[in-house]
SERO-4910 file (N, C-alpha, C, O; in steps of 0.05 Angstrom, whole numbers):
BEGIN
 pado doro    nc1    nc2    nc3   cac1   cac2   cac3    cc1    cc2    cc3    oc1    oc2    oc3
  Unk    A    186    349   -128    168    369   -115    182    395   -113    206    397   -107
  Unk    A    168    417   -118    179    444   -117    163    460    -97    138    458    -95
  Unk    A    177    478    -82    165    496    -63    158    521    -78    175    536    -86
  Unk    A    132    526    -82    123    548    -98    100    564    -85     86    554    -67
  Unk    A     98    589    -93     76    607    -84     52    602   -102     54    603   -126
  Unk    A     28    598    -89      3    595   -105    -18    612    -91    -16    618    -67
  Unk    A    -39    619   -106    -61    634    -95    -82    615    -84    -91    596    -98
  Unk    A    -89    619    -59   -109    601    -46   -137    608    -53   -154    591    -59
  Unk    A   -143    634    -52   -171    643    -58   -189    642    -34   -180    638    -11
  Unk    A   -215    645    -39   -235    646    -18   -253    621    -20   -258    611    -42
  Unk    A   -263    611      3   -280    587      2   -307    593    -11   -319    614     -6
  Unk    A   -317    574    -26   -344    576    -38   -364    562    -20   -358    554      2
  Unk    A   -389    559    -30   -410    546    -15   -400    519     -6   -390    503    -21
  Unk    A   -404    513     20   -398    487     31   -368    483     37   -360    460     44
  Unk    A   -352    504     34   -323    501     37   -313    517     61   -326    536     70
  Unk    A   -289    510     70   -275    526     91   -246    528     82   -235    512     67
  Unk    A   -233    550     91   -204    553     87   -191    549    114   -200    559    134
  Unk    A   -170    533    114   -156    527    139   -126    534    136   -114    530    115
  Unk    A   -115    545    157    -86    551    159    -74    527    173    -79    523    197
  Unk    A    -59    511    159    -49    486    170    -27    491    191    -10    509    188
  Unk    A    -29    476    213     -8    478    234      9    453    235     32    455    244
  Unk    A     -1    431    225     15    406    224      3    389    201    -21    387    197
  Unk    A     21    376    186     13    361    162     24    333    163     49    330    167
  Unk    A      7    313    160     17    286    161     29    277    135     19    285    113
  Unk    A     50    260    136     62    248    113     55    219    113     59    205    133
  Unk    A     46    209     90     38    181     88     49    169     62     55    183     43
  Unk    A     52    142     61     64    130     37     47    134     13     57    133    -10
  Unk    A     21    138     16      3    143     -7     12    169    -21      7    172    -45
  Unk    A     25    188     -6     35    212    -19     57    205    -39     59    217    -60
  Unk    A     73    185    -31     95    176    -49     83    164    -74     92    168    -96
  Unk    A     62    147    -70     49    134    -93     39    154   -113     43    151   -138
  Unk    A     26    176   -103     16    196   -122     40    210   -135     39    216   -159
  Unk    A     61    217   -120     83    230   -132     97    214   -154    106    224   -174
  Unk    A     98    188   -149    111    169   -169     93    163   -193    102    153   -213
  Unk    A     67    169   -190     49    162   -212     37    135   -210     23    126   -228
  Unk    A     42    121   -187     29     95   -182     -1     99   -182    -16     83   -194
  Unk    A    -10    120   -169    -38    128   -170    -39    153   -187    -23    172   -182
  Unk    A    -58    154   -206    -58    178   -224    -70    203   -211    -88    201   -194
  Unk    A    -59    225   -219    -70    251   -210    -64    272   -232    -42    270   -244
  Unk    A    -82    290   -237    -77    311   -258    -53    328   -250    -51    337   -226
  Unk    A    -36    334   -268    -12    350   -262    -17    380   -270    -32    385   -289
  Unk    A     -4    398   -256     11    394   -231     -9    392   -208    -32    400   -210
  Unk    A      0    380   -185    -18    378   -162     -2    382   -136     23    380   -136
  Unk    A    -16    389   -116     -4    392    -89    -10    366    -74    -33    358    -71
  Unk    A     11    352    -65      7    326    -51     -4    330    -23     -8    353    -14
  Unk    A     -9    308     -9    -17    309     18    -46    304     23    -63    316     10
  Unk    A    -52    286     42    -80    278     47    -87    279     76   -106    266     85
  Unk    A    -73    296     91    -78    297    120    -66    322    132    -43    328    127
  Unk    A    -82    336    148    -72    359    162    -90    367    185   -113    359    187
  Unk    A    -79    384    202    -94    397    224    -89    427    221    -66    435    215
  Unk    A   -110    442    226   -106    471    224   -129    486    236   -147    475    248
  Unk    A   -127    513    233   -147    531    244   -163    543    221   -152    552    201
  Unk    A   -189    543    224   -206    554    203   -202    585    201   -204    599    222
  Unk    A   -196    595    177   -191    624    173   -214    637    157   -215    662    157
  Unk    A   -231    621    144   -253    632    129   -273    610    123   -266    587    121
  Unk    A   -299    618    122   -319    598    116   -335    608     92   -338    632     87
  Unk    A   -345    589     77   -361    596     53   -387    610     60   -396    608     82
  Unk    A   -399    623     41   -424    637     46   -447    618     55   -451    597     43
  Unk    A   -460    626     76   -484    610     85   -477    585    100   -495    570    108
  Unk    A   -451    580    105   -444    555    118   -449    557    148   -441    576    161
  Unk    A   -462    536    159   -466    535    188   -451    511    199   -443    493    184
  Unk    A   -446    511    225   -432    489    238   -402    492    239   -389    476    252
  Unk    A   -391    512    225   -362    518    226   -359    548    228   -374    563    216
  Unk    A   -338    556    243   -333    585    246   -303    590    246   -287    572    252
  Unk    A   -296    614    240   -267    622    241   -256    617    269   -269    625    289
  Unk    A   -233    605    270   -221    598    296   -224    570    305   -210    561    323
  Unk    A   -242    555    292   -246    527    298   -220    511    291   -207    517    271
  Unk    A   -213    492    308   -190    474    302   -201    448    291   -217    435    304
  Unk    A   -193    441    267   -204    417    254   -181    401    242   -158    411    237
  Unk    A   -187    376    236   -169    359    222   -183    346    199   -208    345    199
  Unk    A   -168    336    180   -181    320    158   -161    300    148   -137    304    150
  Unk    A   -171    278    137   -154    257    126   -168    245    102   -192    237    104
  Unk    A   -155    244     79   -167    233     55   -169    254     34   -152    271     32
  Unk    A   -190    252     17   -194    273     -3   -206    298      8   -220    297     28
  Unk    A   -201    321     -4   -184    325    -28   -155    326    -21   -146    334      1
  Unk    A   -138    318    -41   -110    320    -38   -102    349    -38   -115    366    -50
  Unk    A    -79    356    -24    -70    383    -24    -61    394      2    -59    418      6
  Unk    A    -55    376     22    -48    386     49    -20    397     51    -14    409     72
  Unk    A     -2    392     32     25    402     34     24    432     27     35    441      6
  Unk    A     11    447     44      8    476     39      4    491     65     -5    479     85
  Unk    A     12    516     65      7    532     89    -22    537     94    -32    536    117
  Unk    A    -37    542     72    -66    545     74    -79    529     51    -67    526     29
  Unk    A   -103    520     55   -117    505     35   -147    508     39   -157    515     60
  Unk    A   -162    502     18   -192    502     19   -201    473     17   -193    459     -1
  Unk    A   -219    465     35   -229    438     35   -260    439     39   -270    459     50
  Unk    A   -274    419     31   -303    417     38   -307    416     68   -292    401     81
  Unk    A   -326    430     78   -331    429    107   -339    401    116   -334    394    139
  Unk    A   -350    386     98   -360    359    105   -338    339    112   -343    319    124
  Unk    A   -313    345    104   -291    327    110   -276    335    135   -259    320    145
  Unk    A   -282    358    146   -268    368    170   -279    356    195   -304    354    199
  Unk    A   -262    347    212   -269    335    238   -260    352    261   -236    360    261
  Unk    A   -277    360    280   -268    376    302   -247    361    318   -249    337    323
  Unk    A   -226    376    326   -204    364    341   -210    366    371   -213    389    381
  Unk    A   -211    344    386   -215    345    414   -191    360    428   -168    357    419
  Unk    A   -196    375    448   -174    390    462   -153    372    474   -130    381    478
  Unk    A   -160    347    479   -141    328    491   -120    318    472   -100    305    480
  Unk    A   -123    324    446   -104    314    426    -89    338    414   -102    356    403
  Unk    A    -63    339    415    -48    362    404    -46    360    374    -51    339    362
  Unk    A    -39    382    361    -40    384    332    -22    364    318    -30    351    299
  Unk    A      3    362    327     22    344    315     13    315    316     14    300    297
  Unk    A      3    307    340     -7    280    343    -30    274    325    -32    254    312
  Unk    A    -49    293    324    -73    290    307    -65    288    277    -75    271    263
  Unk    A    -46    305    269    -37    304    241    -23    278    234    -23    268    212
  Unk    A    -10    266    255      4    241    251    -14    217    251     -7    196    241
  Unk    A    -37    220    264    -53    196    269    -79    194    253    -90    172    251
  Unk    A    -89    216    242   -116    214    231   -118    194    208   -134    176    209
  Unk    A   -102    197    187   -104    179    164    -95    151    171   -108    131    164
  Unk    A    -72    149    185    -62    123    193    -81    109    213    -86     85    212
  Unk    A    -92    125    232   -109    114    252   -136    105    241   -145     84    249
  Unk    A   -147    121    223   -173    113    211   -168     89    192   -186     72    189
  Unk    A   -144     88    179   -138     64    164   -137     39    182   -148     19    175
  Unk    A   -123     42    205   -122     20    224   -150     12    234   -156    -12    236
  Unk    A   -166     31    239   -194     26    248   -209     10    227   -222    -10    233
  Unk    A   -207     19    202   -221      5    180   -211    -24    178   -226    -42    174
  Unk    A   -184    -27    179   -173    -54    175   -180    -73    198   -185    -97    193
  Unk    A   -180    -63    222   -184    -80    246   -213    -84    254   -220   -105    265
  Unk    A   -230    -64    248   -257    -65    257   -278    -68    236   -301    -75    241
  Unk    A   -271    -63    210   -290    -65    189   -283    -86    168   -300   -103    162
  Unk    A   -259    -86    158   -251   -104    136   -249   -133    148   -261   -152    137
  Unk    A   -234   -136    169   -233   -161    184   -236   -154    213   -219   -139    224
  Unk    A   -257   -163    226   -263   -154    254   -246   -171    274   -254   -193    282
  Unk    A   -223   -161    281   -205   -175    299   -217   -177    327   -228   -158    338
  Unk    A   -216   -201    338   -227   -206    364   -207   -222    381   -187   -232    371
  Unk    A   -212   -224    407   -196   -240    425   -193   -268    414   -213   -281    406
  Unk    A   -169   -279    414   -165   -306    404   -155   -308    376   -144   -328    368
  Unk    A   -158   -286    361   -147   -286    334   -116   -283    334   -105   -272    353
  Unk    A   -103   -293    314    -75   -287    310    -72   -271    284    -85   -277    264
  Unk    A    -55   -250    285    -52   -232    262    -23   -228    256     -6   -227    274
  Unk    A    -17   -225    230     10   -219    221     10   -191    209     -6   -185    191
  Unk    A     28   -174    219     30   -146    210     57   -142    197     78   -143    211
  Unk    A     58   -138    171     83   -131    158     89   -101    163     71    -85    168
  Unk    A    115    -95    163    124    -67    168    113    -58    195    101    -37    197
  Unk    A    117    -74    215    104    -70    242    114    -45    255    100    -35    274
  Unk    A    137    -34    247    147     -9    260    139     16    244    147     38    252
  Unk    A    125     13    222    117     35    206     93     50    218     84     43    240
  Unk    A     85     71    205     63     88    216     38     73    221     28     74    243
  Unk    A     26     59    201      2     44    204      8     18    219     -8     10    236
  Unk    A     31      5    213     37    -20    226     39    -17    256     29    -35    271
  Unk    A     51      4    266     52      9    295     25     10    308     20     -1    329
  Unk    A      6     24    295    -21     27    306    -36      1    304    -51     -6    323
  Unk    A    -32    -15    283    -45    -41    280    -36    -59    303    -53    -73    315
  Unk    A    -11    -59    309      0    -76    331    -12    -68    358    -21    -85    373
  Unk    A    -12    -42    364    -22    -33    390    -52    -39    392    -61    -50    413
  Unk    A    -67    -33    372    -96    -37    373   -104    -66    373   -122    -74    388
  Unk    A    -91    -83    357    -97   -112    356    -91   -124    383   -105   -142    392
  Unk    A    -69   -116    395    -62   -126    422    -83   -119    442    -92   -136    458
  Unk    A    -93    -94    441   -114    -86    459   -140   -101    455   -156   -104    474
  Unk    A   -145   -111    431   -168   -126    425   -166   -155    433   -185   -171    430
  Unk    A   -142   -163    442   -138   -190    452   -127   -210    432   -126   -234    437
  Unk    A   -117   -200    410   -105   -217    389    -76   -223    396    -63   -209    411
  Unk    A    -66   -246    385    -38   -252    385    -25   -238    361    -33   -244    338
  Unk    A     -6   -221    366      4   -204    344     33   -213    337     50   -214    354
  Unk    A     37   -218    311     63   -225    301     70   -202    281     54   -196    263
  Unk    A     94   -191    284    102   -169    267    128   -175    252    145   -189    262
  Unk    A    131   -165    228    156   -167    213    169   -139    211    156   -119    207
  Unk    A    195   -139    215    211   -114    213    238   -120    200    244   -144    195
  Unk    A    254    -99    194    279   -103    180    303   -105    197    324   -115    189
  Unk    A    302    -95    222    326    -95    239    319    -96    269    295    -94    276
  Unk    A    339    -98    286    335   -101    315    323    -77    327    306    -79    345
  Unk    A    330    -53    318    319    -29    330    289    -28    325    274    -22    344
  Unk    A    280    -34    301    251    -35    295    237    -58    309    214    -56    316
  Unk    A    252    -80    314    241   -102    329    234    -94    357    214   -102    368
  Unk    A    252    -79    370    247    -69    397    222    -51    398    206    -53    417
  Unk    A    219    -34    377    195    -17    377    170    -33    373    150    -28    387
  Unk    A    171    -53    355    147    -70    351    139    -85    376    115    -87    382
  Unk    A    159    -94    391    153   -108    416    140    -89    436    121    -96    450
  Unk    A    150    -65    437    139    -44    454    110    -38    447     94    -31    464
  Unk    A    105    -40    421     78    -33    411     58    -57    412     36    -55    402
  Unk    A     66    -78    425     47   -100    430     50   -125    414     34   -143    416
  Unk    A     71   -127    398     77   -152    383     86   -173    403    105   -169    417
  Unk    A     72   -195    403     80   -218    420    104   -232    408    120   -243    423
  Unk    A    106   -232    382    128   -244    368    137   -225    345    121   -215    331
  Unk    A    163   -222    343    174   -204    322    193   -220    304    210   -235    314
  Unk    A    190   -218    278    207   -231    259    223   -211    244    212   -192    232
  Unk    A    250   -214    245    268   -197    229    271   -210    202    286   -229    199
  Unk    A    256   -200    182    254   -215    157    280   -216    141    283   -232    123
  Unk    A    299   -198    148    324   -199    134    342   -222    144    362   -228    131
  Unk    A    334   -234    166    350   -255    178    335   -281    182    347   -302    185
  Unk    A    308   -279    182    292   -303    189    272   -309    168    263   -291    153
  Unk    A    264   -334    166    243   -343    147    216   -337    158    208   -349    178
  Unk    A    201   -318    146    176   -309    157    156   -331    160    144   -335    181
  Unk    A    152   -347    139    132   -369    140    138   -389    161    121   -397    177
  Unk    A    164   -396    163    173   -416    182    168   -406    211    158   -421    227
  Unk    A    174   -381    216    170   -370    243    140   -367    249    132   -373    272
  Unk    A    124   -359    230     95   -356    235     83   -384    242     68   -386    261
  Unk    A     91   -404    227     81   -431    234     90   -440    261     76   -453    276
  Unk    A    115   -433    268    125   -439    295    109   -426    317    103   -438    337
  Unk    A    102   -400    313     88   -385    333     59   -393    335     46   -388    355
  Unk    A     48   -406    314     19   -413    314     14   -443    314     -7   -452    306
  Unk    A     34   -458    324     31   -487    325     25   -499    298      9   -519    296
  Unk    A     36   -487    277     32   -498    250      6   -490    237      2   -497    213
  Unk    A    -11   -475    250    -38   -468    239    -37   -445    220    -53   -444    201
  Unk    A    -20   -426    224    -21   -401    209    -38   -380    223    -51   -386    243
  Unk    A    -39   -356    212    -54   -334    224    -82   -330    211    -86   -339    188
  Unk    A   -100   -318    226   -127   -313    215   -127   -290    194   -143   -291    176
  Unk    A   -109   -271    198   -108   -248    179    -79   -238    177    -64   -237    196
  Unk    A    -72   -230    152    -47   -216    147    -53   -188    137    -69   -184    119
  Unk    A    -40   -168    150    -42   -141    141    -16   -134    127      5   -131    139
  Unk    A    -18   -130    100      5   -128     83      5   -101     69    -12    -97     51
  Unk    A     24    -84     75     27    -58     62     51    -58     43     57    -38     31
  Unk    A     65    -81     41     90    -82     26     86    -90     -2     98    -79    -20
  Unk    A     69   -111     -6     61   -118    -34     79   -139    -46     80   -162    -37
  Unk    A     93   -132    -67    107   -151    -84    126   -169    -69    126   -194    -73
  Unk    A    141   -158    -50    162   -174    -36    150   -192    -15    163   -212     -7
  Unk    A    126   -187     -6    115   -203     16     91   -220      9     82   -237     25
  Unk    A     80   -217    -15     55   -231    -22     57   -261    -18     39   -273     -6
  Unk    A     78   -273    -28     80   -302    -26     81   -312      3     67   -330     11
  Unk    A     97   -298     20     98   -306     48     72   -300     62     64   -316     80
  Unk    A     58   -279     54     32   -273     66     12   -295     62     -1   -304     80
  Unk    A     10   -305     37     -9   -326     30     -1   -352     46    -19   -365     57
  Unk    A     24   -358     46     33   -383     59     31   -381     90     30   -402    103
  Unk    A     29   -358    101     26   -354    130     -2   -356    140     -7   -358    164
  Unk    A    -22   -356    121    -49   -356    129    -59   -384    138    -51   -405    127
  Unk    A    -77   -384    157    -91   -409    165   -113   -414    145   -120   -397    128
  Unk    A   -125   -437    147   -148   -443    130   -170   -423    134   -177   -416    157
  Unk    A   -182   -413    113   -203   -392    112   -192   -365    122   -208   -348    131
  Unk    A   -166   -362    121   -154   -336    129   -158   -314    108   -165   -320     85
  Unk    A   -153   -290    117   -156   -267     99   -130   -252     96   -117   -245    115
  Unk    A   -123   -246     70   -100   -229     65   -111   -201     58   -126   -198     39
  Unk    A   -104   -182     74   -112   -154     71    -89   -138     60    -71   -131     75
  Unk    A    -89   -133     34    -68   -117     21    -77    -88     21    -96    -81      8
  Unk    A    -63    -71     36    -71    -43     38    -49    -24     29    -50      0     34
  Unk    A    -28    -35     16     -7    -18      6     12    -35    -11     10    -59    -12
  Unk    A     32    -21    -23     50    -36    -41     77    -21    -42     86    -13    -64
  Unk    A     89    -18    -19    114     -2    -17    136    -14    -33    155      0    -41
  Unk    A    135    -40    -38    157    -54    -54    149    -57    -83    164    -68    -99
  Unk    A    125    -48    -90    115    -52   -118     90    -68   -118     83    -81    -98
  Unk    A     77    -68   -141     52    -83   -144     57   -113   -143     76   -123   -156
  Unk    A     41   -128   -128     44   -157   -128     38   -168   -155     23   -156   -171
  Unk    A     50   -191   -161     44   -205   -186     14   -213   -186      2   -216   -165
  Unk    A      2   -217   -210    -25   -226   -211    -30   -252   -195    -12   -269   -195
  Unk    A    -53   -254   -183    -59   -276   -165    -78   -295   -180   -101   -288   -185
  Unk    A    -70   -320   -186    -89   -339   -197   -110   -346   -176   -103   -354   -154
  Unk    A   -135   -344   -183   -156   -350   -163   -153   -379   -152   -160   -384   -129
  Unk    A   -142   -397   -169   -139   -425   -161   -120   -427   -137   -121   -447   -122
  Unk    A   -101   -408   -134    -82   -408   -111    -97   -406    -85    -87   -416    -64
  Unk    A   -120   -394    -85   -135   -390    -60   -150   -415    -51   -158   -418    -27
  Unk    A   -154   -434    -69   -171   -457    -64   -159   -476    -43   -174   -490    -29
  Unk    A   -133   -477    -42   -120   -497    -25   -128   -494      5   -129   -513     20
  Unk    A   -133   -469     13   -141   -464     40   -166   -447     42   -172   -436     64
  Unk    A   -181   -444     21   -205   -428     20   -199   -399     30   -213   -389     48
  Unk    A   -179   -387     18   -170   -361     28   -186   -338     16   -199   -341     -5
  Unk    A   -185   -316     30   -198   -291     21   -176   -270     17   -157   -269     33
  Unk    A   -178   -254     -4   -160   -232    -10   -176   -207    -15   -195   -207    -29
  Unk    A   -167   -185     -2   -182   -159     -7   -161   -137     -8   -140   -138      3
  Unk    A   -168   -116    -23   -151    -92    -26   -168    -67    -20   -177    -53    -37
  Unk    A   -172    -62      7   -190    -41     15   -177    -13     14   -153    -10     15
  Unk    A   -194      7     11   -186     35     14   -201     47     37   -226     44     39
  Unk    A   -187     61     55   -200     74     77   -223     92     68   -243     95     82
  Unk    A   -219    105     45   -239    125     36   -266    112     30   -287    125     34
  Unk    A   -266     86     22   -291     73     16   -306     65     42   -330     59     41
  Unk    A   -292     66     64   -305     59     90   -311     83    107   -322     81    129
  Unk    A   -304    107     97   -310    131    112   -323    151     93   -320    175     95
  Unk    A   -339    140     74   -351    157     53   -374    174     62   -380    194     50
  Unk    A   -388    166     84   -409    182     94   -400    198    118   -380    191    131
  Unk    A   -414    220    124   -406    237    147   -407    220    173   -389    222    190
  Unk    A   -427    203    175   -430    186    199   -406    167    202   -395    164    223
  Unk    A   -399    154    180   -376    136    181   -350    150    187   -333    140    202
  Unk    A   -346    174    176   -323    190    181   -320    197    211   -299    193    223
  Unk    A   -342    208    222   -341    216    250   -338    192    269   -324    195    289
  Unk    A   -350    169    262   -347    145    278   -318    136    278   -306    130    299
  Unk    A   -306    135    255   -278    125    252   -259    144    266   -242    135    282
  Unk    A   -261    170    261   -243    190    274   -248    190    304   -229    192    319
  Unk    A   -273    187    312   -280    187    341   -267    164    355   -256    168    377
  Unk    A   -267    140    343   -255    117    356   -224    121    357   -212    113    377
  Unk    A   -213    132    337   -184    137    337   -177    157    359   -159    151    375
  Unk    A   -190    179    361   -184    199    381   -189    189    409   -174    195    428
  Unk    A   -210    172    413   -216    161    439   -193    142    448   -186    141    471
  Unk    A   -183    126    428   -161    108    435   -135    122    440   -119    113    456
  Unk    A   -131    145    427   -107    161    433   -110    173    461    -91    172    477
  Unk    A   -134    183    467   -139    195    494   -137    175    517   -128    183    538
  Unk    A   -145    150    512   -144    130    533   -117    116    536   -112    101    554
  Unk    A    -99    122    517    -72    110    518    -70     83    503    -48     72    503
  Unk    A    -92     74    491    -90     49    475    -71     53    452    -55     35    445
  Unk    A    -73     77    439    -55     83    417    -35    104    425    -42    126    434
  Unk    A     -9     97    423     13    116    429     25    124    403     33    107    387
  Unk    A     26    150    398     35    160    372     64    170    375     69    187    391
  Unk    A     81    160    358    109    169    358    112    188    333    113    179    310
  Unk    A    114    213    339    122    232    318    152    234    319    164    252    331
  Unk    A    165    215    306    194    212    308    209    232    289    233    236    293
  Unk    A    195    243    270    208    259    250    191    283    243    168    280    235
  Unk    A    202    307    245    188    331    235    207    345    215    231    346    219
  Unk    A    195    356    194    210    371    174    195    396    168    171    397    170
  Unk    A    209    417    160    195    441    150    180    433    125    189    416    109
  Unk    A    157    445    121    141    439     97    157    442     71    154    427     52
  Unk    A    175    462     70    191    468     46    210    445     40    221    444     18
  Unk    A    215    427     60    233    404     56    218    378     53    228    357     61
  Unk    A    194    379     43    178    355     39    192    334     22    189    310     26
  Unk    A    207    343      2    221    324    -15    241    307      1    245    283     -4
  Unk    A    254    319     20    273    304     38    258    284     55    268    262     60
  Unk    A    235    292     64    218    274     80    211    249     64    212    227     74
  Unk    A    204    253     39    197    231     21    221    213     16    219    188     16
  Unk    A    244    225     11    268    209      7    275    192     30    282    168     27
  Unk    A    273    203     54    278    188     79    258    165     83    265    143     92
  Unk    A    233    171     77    212    151     80    216    128     61    214    104     69
  Unk    A    223    134     36    227    113     16    252     96     22    253     72     15
  Unk    A    272    108     34    297     94     40    295     79     67    315     68     76
  Unk    A    272     80     79    267     66    105    286     77    127    294     62    144
  Unk    A    291    103    125    307    116    146    289    127    168    299    141    186
  Unk    A    263    122    167    245    133    187    230    110    201    228     87    191
  Unk    A    220    116    224    202     98    238    180    115    251    183    139    255
  Unk    A    157    102    257    136    118    269    125    138    248    124    131    224
  Unk    A    117    161    257    103    180    240    121    204    233    140    211    247
  Unk    A    114    216    209    128    240    199    108    262    197     86    259    187
  Unk    A    116    286    207     98    309    206    114    332    193    137    337    199
  Unk    A    101    346    175    112    371    163    100    395    178     76    395    184
  Unk    A    117    414    184    108    439    198    110    462    178    132    468    168
  Unk    A     88    475    172     90    499    154    112    518    163    114    524    186
  Unk    A    127    527    143    152    542    150    148    566    168    165    573    184
  Unk    A    125    580    165    121    603    182    113    595    210    111    613    227
  Unk    A    108    569    215    100    560    241    121    541    253    116    531    275
  Unk    A    143    537    240    160    515    249    174    521    276    184    502    288
  Unk    A    175    546    285    187    552    310    166    550    333    173    553    356
  Unk    A    140    545    326    120    544    347    123    521    365    107    517    384
***
């Protein structure tokens, strides 16, 4: 990634220009940078930001200069001081949520909402396994699932992250570098396994995820930080009538109504204290490459936010 000057231009019909004040960093940004997900080159990464509207397209109603808005998802391009986005993807930011928190929680929070409330509707009495429980989405899944009454089991790499996962509502924490994940899950669930596994790791965890599921359980693969899982023979699912899905948050927030509902639930849970957001790492926007390196090396926990260089002292 290179720090370069580009011309932003003026918004067209249905568009707004925003001056970003805080930009969220997500593992999907790494996937695009690595080419795991294709994108036309060259491109500006980033799928989440909060900012102030500086211009509106001709004839646009419902948005005005000075509005504070956030967005998460398409179009890509949030690693910028200013950018142009469709007005339809912008969500008004409630005054109760500060810019850094909103930039850190929108994409991850709406992902957690989709996973917990739409893909598999977690309810009281369910048991769930969350891989990378101290990560950005993992932390929110643990907090939210606990609030919904589920028994939450999380996997992490070390004691420090185990303490964070426990603080975030994990009833049981497994340090996968020292403990057998499947054995511990069976121990915690009286041999039954969990109703759902939320797996963002992929290749390294797929086998343990399948073996940790209860009969008729669901494996929700929503990321692949360790690489793409090996192909899954459908016959492997028959032994316990298992379900496997690979959802994208964008497919569940495709309409304006779905977007506002999802973002609204996230902001409401932040406001009520159900979701606590740790912005543990901030970097100047010009040092986005360093943020990616730290994220990939697992030197981070919680959320990462980039601050546009002309605003980093604010």
